[in-house]
C-alpha angles and dihedrals in degrees: 000000000000116000121241116246109236120189111203113194113190127147088203114055145139131331090022108109098231134115086237092063096060105073102049092037090058091044089052091048091052097044093044090075094071103013142057106251124207114181129191115194142146120280105200100079118143104214138032131219118221094214094048087048086059092050090049092053090053092049090051092045087055090055099263122150126213123197113197109207114203097210090166106215113088105049125033126206095199126046092217098049116142091236089055091050093049092048090049096053092042089057089057094055103031133058116255092244092060093044091049092054097042092049093051092047090050095048095043094052090053090046093052095044093049093042094052089046090055092050090053100042093045093044089228117197119251111273122244089198135021119201116188131171140195131249103100128022103244099074094060093043090052091045090054092052091050092047088055090054092048109028095178092055112106113240121199112190117197130197119203092179142010115276111259093339089176089063110081106170144354136050099328093047087055091049092050090051091050090054092054089045089053087055095047093047093053106031121085093217137012123210130180144178094255144001087253090061091048090052091048092059092064091214124192118271111269096030110150105239 
């Protein structure tokens, strides 16, 4: 029987030593037994986890492929890197809400552009299923672009955390809510770590959760 093609879009993934890497790395490991797994994640992580390295080995032994996108915004290899300096000075003159939003927009654009480029250059097969997760913003944006290319592909969007929970009101609260609404309008299903997270997303009525 021909294997299903499953795209997994998670900015945190094995072997990155981070709690955000665990869930979708384990999902990928489980699904790789019977499906062709294609993962898009970030490259520039600072530390590796030995157990996630073992999970990654199983995924690859089962034929899974992982593309590490160095989108160059979240983690810095050099303390004096120009990006780090820019971020530091911006934090001094801008409020944290604005900085949070702009950083996510910048990083997600790079993630999407490079992800789509990989799909084209590697001539990757059409996915039967897309699994994307938040945090951060790039995975869902990339999933939305792929869903537009393949409308009949099923997209499941997962949320580990509320969007911008530290932003209570104002312009950037509205922009965060618009982001989650974009996901709910395009994804076939929404999953989350808790009912509270689902409620915080303020999804459109009729969204499959």
